[in-house]
C-alpha positions as CSV (number, residue, x, y, z in Angstrom):
1,M,109.3,313.3,-37.7
2,A,113.1,313.1,-38.9
3,E,116.4,313.0,-37.2
4,R,119.7,314.2,-38.3
5,N,123.2,313.7,-36.8
6,L,125.7,316.4,-37.3
7,I,129.2,317.6,-36.4
8,C,128.9,321.3,-35.7
9,I,131.7,323.5,-37.5
10,A,130.9,326.8,-35.7
11,C,133.9,326.4,-33.4
12,P,136.8,324.2,-33.1
13,R,135.0,321.8,-30.5
14,G,133.2,320.0,-33.3
15,C,130.1,318.8,-31.0
16,P,128.0,315.9,-32.4
17,I,124.6,317.4,-32.6
18,K,121.1,315.7,-32.8
19,V,118.4,317.5,-34.9
20,V,114.9,316.5,-35.0
21,T,112.5,317.8,-37.6
22,D,108.7,317.6,-37.9
23,D,106.9,317.0,-41.1
24,N,107.0,320.4,-42.4
25,N,111.0,320.4,-41.7
26,E,110.4,322.6,-38.4
27,V,113.0,322.2,-35.8
28,V,111.5,320.3,-32.9
29,S,114.7,319.9,-30.9
30,I,118.6,320.2,-30.9
31,D,120.5,318.3,-28.6
32,G,124.3,318.4,-28.3
33,A,125.1,322.0,-28.6
34,T,127.2,323.6,-26.1
35,C,126.4,327.1,-27.5
36,K,124.2,329.4,-28.9
37,N,126.2,329.3,-32.4
38,G,125.9,325.6,-32.7
39,E,122.3,325.7,-31.9
40,K,122.1,328.1,-34.9
41,Y,124.3,326.3,-37.2
42,A,122.3,322.9,-36.6
43,A,119.1,324.6,-37.4
44,N,119.9,326.3,-40.1
45,E,121.8,323.4,-41.7
46,V,118.7,321.1,-41.3
47,T,116.3,323.9,-42.8
48,H,118.2,326.0,-45.2
49,P,121.9,325.3,-45.5
50,M,124.2,328.2,-46.7
51,R,127.7,328.0,-47.9
52,N,130.5,330.3,-48.6
53,L,131.6,329.6,-52.4
54,T,135.5,329.9,-53.5
55,S,136.6,329.6,-56.9
56,T,138.7,331.4,-59.6
57,V,137.7,334.2,-62.4
58,K,139.7,334.3,-65.6
59,V,141.9,337.5,-66.0
60,V,142.4,339.6,-68.9
61,G,145.9,341.2,-69.3
62,G,147.2,339.8,-65.9
63,T,150.5,338.2,-64.8
64,A,148.3,335.0,-64.2
65,P,145.1,333.5,-66.1
66,V,142.9,333.4,-63.2
67,V,142.5,335.4,-59.6
68,P,140.9,333.6,-56.6
69,V,137.1,334.7,-55.6
70,K,134.7,334.0,-53.0
71,T,131.3,335.1,-52.2
72,S,131.0,338.2,-49.9
73,I,128.2,336.3,-47.7
74,D,127.0,332.6,-47.7
75,I,124.7,331.8,-50.3
76,P,122.0,328.8,-50.3
77,K,123.8,325.5,-50.9
78,E,121.1,324.3,-53.4
79,L,122.4,327.5,-55.8
80,L,126.3,326.4,-55.7
81,F,126.2,324.6,-59.4
82,Q,124.5,327.6,-61.0
83,A,126.8,330.1,-59.4
84,M,129.9,328.3,-60.5
85,E,128.1,328.1,-64.1
86,L,128.2,332.1,-63.8
87,I,131.7,332.2,-62.4
88,N,133.2,330.3,-65.1
89,K,131.8,332.7,-67.6
90,A,133.1,335.8,-65.8
91,T,136.2,337.9,-66.5
92,L,138.1,340.6,-65.1
93,T,140.6,342.8,-66.4
94,A,143.9,343.6,-64.9
95,P,144.8,345.0,-62.8
96,V,142.6,343.4,-60.0
97,H,142.5,344.7,-56.4
98,I,141.1,342.6,-53.4
99,G,137.4,343.2,-53.2
100,D,137.0,344.1,-56.6
101,V,133.7,342.6,-57.7
102,A,133.5,340.2,-60.7
103,I,129.9,339.4,-60.3
104,H,127.3,341.8,-58.4
105,D,124.5,340.0,-56.6
106,I,124.8,336.7,-57.9
107,L,121.5,335.0,-58.6
108,G,119.7,337.4,-56.5
109,T,121.2,336.1,-53.4
110,G,122.7,339.6,-52.3
111,A,126.4,338.0,-52.5
112,D,128.9,339.5,-54.9
113,I,131.8,337.4,-56.3
114,I,134.7,339.1,-55.0
115,A,138.5,339.0,-55.7
116,T,140.5,337.8,-52.7
117,N,144.0,338.6,-54.2
118,E,145.7,341.2,-56.0
119,M,146.7,341.0,-59.8
120,N,148.5,343.2,-62.0
């Protein structure tokens, strides 16, 4: 059995949560969550943490050298550094529009790397 203490980020309350897992990393108990979203967050955080990744991608022919981007959905935390290696190699050509895809299905996660700003 393992015990992990978290501060929930599912809402602004910031509930302190204790999660107990068994030897197979299966959740045995969750204490301190005041809502279902907190329980879901805590269970996911200890068994399979996911993150939204934000960065920038180079732009060719734009008014600035880079455009901000993010993942369209959360990706596994353990893939963040690999994803950044691909993002650092990516380029878009101006004009760039919000929602334009810089990388489709990054690392087979189902997440696209999308522009979050306009660029002429």
